[in-house]
BALOSE-955759 format. One line per 8 residues: number of its first residue (from 0); their letters; for each residue y, z, x of C-alpha. Coordinates in steps of 0.02 Angstrom, whole numbers, padded with zeros to 5 digits, always signed. Example, Ala and Ser with C-alpha at 12.3 -4.5 7.8 and 13.67 -1.06 7.14 Angstrom:
// residues 2
0	as	-00225 +00390 +00615  -00053 +00357 +00684
This chain:
// residues 282
0	mvkwsdgy	+00296 +01010 -00311  +00413 +00860 -00301  +00550 +00844 -00433  +00570 +00657 -00446  +00597 +00566 -00610  +00462 +00455 -00682  +00449 +00327 -00819  +00365 +00171 -00885
8	vhanglrl	+00407 -00013 -00895  +00320 -00154 -00986  +00286 -00290 -00857  +00165 -00436 -00855  +00090 -00376 -01019  +00051 -00200 -00956  +00128 -00027 -00969  +00161 +00022 -00789
16	hyyrtggd	+00210 +00195 -00728  +00324 +00236 -00582  +00408 +00382 -00493  +00586 +00370 -00429  +00695 +00478 -00317  +00857 +00403 -00384  +01037 +00397 -00324  +01160 +00260 -00280
24	kpqvvinh	+01073 +00210 -00119  +00979 +00061 -00048  +00818 +00039 -00146  +00643 +00041 -00074  +00485 +00004 -00175  +00324 +00067 -00095  +00151 +00014 -00156  -00006 +00118 -00131
32	gagddglc	-00179 +00063 -00077  -00339 +00047 -00176  -00388 +00209 -00262  -00225 +00298 -00217  -00070 +00308 -00327  +00118 +00324 -00307  +00120 +00509 -00260  +00010 +00472 -00109
40	wtrvvkel	+00175 +00424 -00024  +00248 +00599 -00049  +00254 +00646 +00135  +00340 +00482 +00182  +00463 +00488 +00036  +00519 +00664 +00080  +00583 +00588 +00243  +00668 +00443 +00155
48	ereydvil	+00743 +00510 -00006  +00905 +00571 +00071  +00952 +00394 +00124  +00858 +00286 -00003  +00820 +00270 -00187  +00630 +00259 -00175  +00524 +00188 -00316  +00336 +00223 -00316
56	pdarghgk	+00237 +00118 -00440  +00062 +00161 -00497  -00033 -00003 -00486  -00133 -00065 -00635  -00287 +00043 -00660  -00213 +00183 -00553  -00116 +00342 -00587  -00035 +00337 -00758
64	sasgkgdy	-00026 +00147 -00773  -00129 +00046 -00896  -00296 -00029 -00852  -00304 -00203 -00781  -00455 -00237 -00893  -00558 -00303 -00749  -00421 -00408 -00667  -00349 -00330 -00508
72	strqrvad	-00315 -00493 -00419  -00172 -00515 -00297  -00092 -00637 -00419  -00086 -00510 -00559  -00030 -00365 -00449  +00112 -00472 -00380  +00166 -00520 -00556  +00160 -00336 -00606
80	laglieal	+00274 -00289 -00462  +00396 -00431 -00495  +00404 -00377 -00678  +00436 -00196 -00631  +00578 -00242 -00511  +00658 -00350 -00645  +00633 -00221 -00783  +00718 -00087 -00678
88	kldrpvvg	+00856 -00210 -00629  +00834 -00169 -00446  +00949 -00253 -00320  +00838 -00343 -00194  +00746 -00187 -00136  +00647 -00175 +00024  +00465 -00185 -00030  +00317 -00117 +00066
96	ghsmgadt	+00144 -00046 +00050  -00022 +00003 +00124  -00182 -00100 +00118  -00196 -00166 -00060  -00014 -00118 -00086  +00034 -00212 +00072  -00059 -00363 +00003  +00046 -00346 -00156
104	amglaaey	+00209 -00329 -00059  +00166 -00477 +00051  +00129 -00585 -00100  +00289 -00533 -00187  +00396 -00575 -00035  +00312 -00746 -00024  +00316 -00793 -00208  +00477 -00707 -00264
112	phltrgvf	+00592 -00714 -00112  +00747 -00679 -00219  +00679 -00508 -00266  +00674 -00427 -00095  +00778 -00413 +00064  +00634 -00356 +00178  +00451 -00307 +00179  +00346 -00183 +00277
120	ledppiil	+00158 -00193 +00286  +00042 -00050 +00335  -00126 -00123 +00388  -00134 -00264 +00260  -00289 -00373 +00240  -00244 -00499 +00377  -00411 -00548 +00451  -00446 -00698 +00563
128	pgeslggd	-00602 -00805 +00538  -00751 -00721 +00619  -00670 -00548 +00626  -00750 -00395 +00547  -00665 -00296 +00411  -00625 -00139 +00510  -00714 -00082 +00668  -00847 -00180 +00758
136	qvinpdei	-00981 -00175 +00624  -00987 -00332 +00517  -00996 -00281 +00334  -00976 -00395 +00184  -00810 -00356 +00098  -00900 -00345 -00069  -01014 -00209 +00002  -00863 -00114 +00071
144	gkmmakym	-00786 -00118 -00102  -00944 -00051 -00182  -00959 +00088 -00052  -00777 +00138 -00077  -00799 +00140 -00265  -00953 +00252 -00252  -00858 +00371 -00137  -00707 +00378 -00252
152	rmfklmpr	-00813 +00401 -00408  -00895 +00552 -00326  -00725 +00634 -00295  -00667 +00589 -00470  -00813 +00676 -00555  -00849 +00832 -00450  -00760 +00999 -00480  -00589 +00997 -00397
160	fvalnmar	-00617 +01148 -00285  -00775 +01068 -00216  -00687 +00901 -00191  -00541 +00987 -00103  -00656 +01075 +00020  -00748 +00912 +00055  -00585 +00818 +00080  -00519 +00949 +00202
168	kgmptypd	-00681 +00944 +00301  -00688 +00754 +00300  -00505 +00734 +00350  -00473 +00886 +00461  -00314 +00816 +00540  -00229 +00776 +00374  -00101 +00904 +00312  -00114 +00969 +00134
176	deiqpwld	+00033 +00864 +00076  -00077 +00713 +00114  -00243 +00783 +00052  -00183 +00852 -00115  -00104 +00690 -00179  -00251 +00590 -00109  -00373 +00697 -00206  -00269 +00696 -00365
184	skrrvsfd	-00260 +00506 -00359  -00450 +00496 -00361  -00452 +00599 -00521  -00333 +00475 -00603  -00399 +00307 -00544  -00483 +00212 -00686  -00669 +00178 -00696  -00622 -00001 -00738
192	flkamgga	-00541 -00021 -00566  -00688 +00061 -00477  -00806 -00060 -00564  -00699 -00208 -00507  -00671 -00151 -00327  -00794 -00270 -00244  -00712 -00423 -00319  -00537 -00358 -00280
200	lmefaaap	-00581 -00341 -00095  -00664 -00511 -00090  -00500 -00593 -00135  -00414 -00514 +00015  -00509 -00634 +00127  -00406 -00782 +00060  -00271 -00858 +00175  -00152 -00718 +00228
208	ldvirkiq	-00066 -00818 +00366  -00014 -00949 +00237  +00065 -00809 +00136  +00153 -00741 +00292  +00226 -00913 +00328  +00312 -00918 +00158  +00405 -00753 +00178  +00591 -00780 +00207
216	spvlliig	+00647 -00600 +00235  +00619 -00486 +00387  +00443 -00415 +00401  +00379 -00259 +00489  +00190 -00260 +00516  +00116 -00092 +00569  -00061 -00099 +00638  -00180 +00034 +00703
224	dkakmsiv	-00333 +00042 +00812  -00475 -00077 +00766  -00600 +00045 +00841  -00539 +00176 +00715  -00572 +00059 +00567  -00398 -00016 +00557  -00405 -00190 +00477  -00278 -00292 +00575
232	speaaqka	-00325 -00336 +00753  -00193 -00365 +00889  -00247 -00548 +00888  -00218 -00562 +00701  -00049 -00477 +00718  +00000 -00599 +00854  -00052 -00746 +00744  +00055 -00674 +00604
240	aeanaklq	+00205 -00662 +00721  +00177 -00842 +00773  +00168 -00895 +00590  +00335 -00814 +00548  +00476 -00788 +00673  +00550 -00650 +00563  +00394 -00543 +00581  +00385 -00402 +00709
248	firlegas	+00234 -00292 +00733  +00196 -00127 +00813  +00026 -00053 +00857  +00000 +00134 +00847  -00143 +00180 +00961  -00274 +00294 +00886  -00220 +00259 +00707  -00353 +00226 +00576
256	hdirrtrf	-00332 +00115 +00423  -00226 +00258 +00352  -00095 +00232 +00486  +00040 +00346 +00416  -00086 +00485 +00390  -00156 +00478 +00566  +00000 +00430 +00666  +00144 +00495 +00562
264	dgympalq	+00238 +00532 +00723  +00247 +00348 +00768  +00249 +00277 +00592  +00406 +00359 +00524  +00525 +00314 +00667  +00469 +00132 +00659  +00489 +00125 +00470  +00658 +00213 +00471
272	eflaevtr	+00726 +00096 +00604  +00669 -00057 +00506  +00742 +00007 +00341  +00908 +00046 +00424  +00917 -00131 +00494  +00875 -00226 +00335  +00980 -00118 +00217  +01136 -00116 +00324
280	ga	+01277 -00166 +00207  +01168 -00156 +00052
């Protein structure tokens, strides 16, 4: 069991919860994906906490944070994060995230450049026109959202021991320090968010390259294998690099959408190198 501090801030009209490792160190704020919560980063943070003060917010409608009351738009999530950084008086932290959390981090770096010194993105929703959302099968983003919500609702409601056995069978390569927080997050995610998931995913199809262009700080984009249901294609990553000269990307072969969970061996060295570079002198 981790022994990190936790607390609440009032930001953007909501009571938001966060975990924090603490210490007088460079600060890193990491945002989870849809249906997860802050503790889903436990395995990564154990590798970072010696060198960094890591802050793990629970997004609206997730973990111990207040409900978004039907609004889980990028605009509101970005405002939540900006409010949390300001409320905690953080000093231009590096900000990153996975999937929905990467979308939030990307938006924050674009709209509030004074609040961050760098941003890392794990398989964010950067999709070129005509591309499918993960894999080769073309599925409407709204339908993906509904399917994900149904899946998460099932894990939320079934007895925990049954859910744990199902999770271990469904994700046989994931260690328990990934599976346990993943499962616990499904117990905590709000029904309000699950109801809104289709609409939240629909917004991801907006104009991500325009957002990338506005980012002024260094960016690390980590992508996986499209055949394994990773979102960002090599072509989309290349377009992102062309849109912003400060963006570098790496592709981890064989990684699914959950890149850190399926290619932890490649993910952590890339992240640690990036963090060391952008926090040098911080």
